[in-house]
N, C-alpha and C positions, 0 to 999 in steps of 0.2 A: 555483351554482359561480363563483366570481370568480376572475381573474389577479391575480398580485401583479407588478407592474414592477417590472424589475430597471435601476439606473441605469446609464447608458452608463458602461462602462469598467468594468464590474465582471460577475460570474458566479454565476449560481444553482446550487444541484443540492437534491438531495432525498439526503439522507443516512438509511439505512437500520440499524440497532443490531439484531445477532444474537448470540447467546448460544449455550452449550452449559452441562447443567448435569449431565450425566452422563460418565463416560468412553465412547468408544464404543468396540463391541467386537473386539477384535484382528480386523484382516484381512492379509493375505499382503502387504509393502509391495512395491508395484509397482517395476519397473523403469527405470532411466534413467541417460543417458550424464552422471548431473550427482554433484556430493555437496555436503555442509554445510560449513562451515568459522566456525569460532565465531572472531569477532573479540575477545581479549581484551582489548586497547587498543586502540579506536576514533581513527583518526588522520581528524580535519573534514574535510581536504581530501578525502582519498580517500573519505569517506563520502559528502559531497556529489556527488562523480564517479557513485559507481553508483545513489544516489539518484537522480539528475536521468535516467542511463541507463535505470534501471527506471520510474520515474514520469513524467519530462517528458512524453510520448507522452498521457499522464492527469492534465495539470495537477497532480503533486504540487507543492509548493511550499513550505509551512512550512517545514521542515529548512534549505532553501538560504537563506532570510530570517535567518536566528539569524546570530550571529558566533560565534567559537568555543567561548567560556565556556558561554552561553549554550548553542548547540549540545549543550556534552558534558554539560552539565546537565538536559537533557532524555533525550538519547540511552539508551538500555536495553541489553537483551541481544541485541547483532546477530548475524547468522549471513548469511557468503556463501555465495553458492550458485554454485559453479565448474564449470565442463564440465573435460574429459578434458587440455586444453593449462592447466588451470589459471587459468583466465580468468575472471573474475565476471560472472557472469550475471544474476543473480539476489540477491534478500534478502528474510530473514525480521527482524523485530524484536518480541523480546516483552519485554511487562514484567511482572514478579510482583512490585511495589511494593505493591500491597494483597493481603494477607495472604488466603489460598486463593484467589487469583485470577491467572488471565492474561490481559492483554490484548496481543491480536496488534495490535502501531499497524500495520507495514506489511509487507505480503506482496507480491512480485511476482517476473517476471522480463521481460528485456529484452523491447521488441516484437518481435524477430526469431526470438524461440521461440515466438510464441503461432500456435495451433493444432497444435503437434506432437505432444501427447498430453502433456506435461510437468506439466501443471497437476496431475495426480492423485497423481502422486508428490509434488510440492511441497507440497499441503495432507496427504498420510500423515505426510511428514518435519515436518511443522509441528506436527501434532497431536502426533505421540510427543515433539516437544520441551517442549510448551506442559502434556499431562496428565501433571504429577510427583506425586510421593508429595503429598498435603494441598492438591492444586488441587482444587478443588470448583466451578469455575465459570472457563470460557473464551470470552472474548467478541471482538467485531470490531466494524468500522463500516464501513462501504462507502458511495459516493455515486454518483450518477448520472452524476457527470464520467468513472467509473470504467473498466476495460474491460468492454465489456460483458457476457463470461462471468463478472465476480468474484459479482456477488450469484446467481445461477443455481449457480456451482460450491459455494461458502458451503453453500446450501440444499441441494445434493447432499451434502456433505460433514457434513450431520447438525446444521449450526447451524438456530436458530428466533428468526425475526424477533420483536422485542418492542417498538421504537418507530420511529419518523421523527421527521424534523425538515426544514427547509428551511431552507438559511445561503446568503446572498451574501457574495461579498467581491471586493478589487478585483481584475481581470485580472492574473497575475502577467507576462504577457507585457509590459503595458502598463508595468509598472512598471521591466519591465527584470531580473526576477528567472531570465524562461526565455525562451528566444529565442524571437521573434515567429513562425517559422517553424513550431513545435512544435504538437500537439494541432490539427491542418489539420481535424478534424472539429468543433471546436468551434470558430464564425465570431467574429471577432475583432468586438466592436462599441465604439464610442467613439474607435476609431484614427485618430491625425492621416492627414490626406487623404494624404500621402505613403505610408503604408503598404497604401492599396489596392491 
């Protein structure tokens, strides 16, 4: 066994790739006080706010680092999760650009909703949207920096892991892309002494 050093100011994560190659059997839709609303026109500023609210705790940053044209070129089909007051509390982004496949790019709820039993509803809604006619494969990846329940939830939903990789990247908090106090569960290594 060998350890792979990670440079100061960088993060490392194990990425697990998962797939479903058969439509799951129909099940009753879990109840939740939430609703999915498709964004037909994505406003980059609004997208970034929701993206950070949902994923900042888990160091989602890629879309935050993009300028508007790059973001709009990369965004796929976005569905906001809204509560009864119509406040956006989650998101699902599905990419159907590869024929016969759906890639779940992003899926999550704001951290305040964690542990409230809403994950099953979100997965059921996502799979209902993903498994359209002519779709033969739904796939996703998650990493070890994501919510601890992410990987077990994908497995419980019926996804099968088929590959792993290791990635390193500059810490987005040190680059100013995310606030330095987000993701307190991941210590800053290589931060200026004034941040300590």
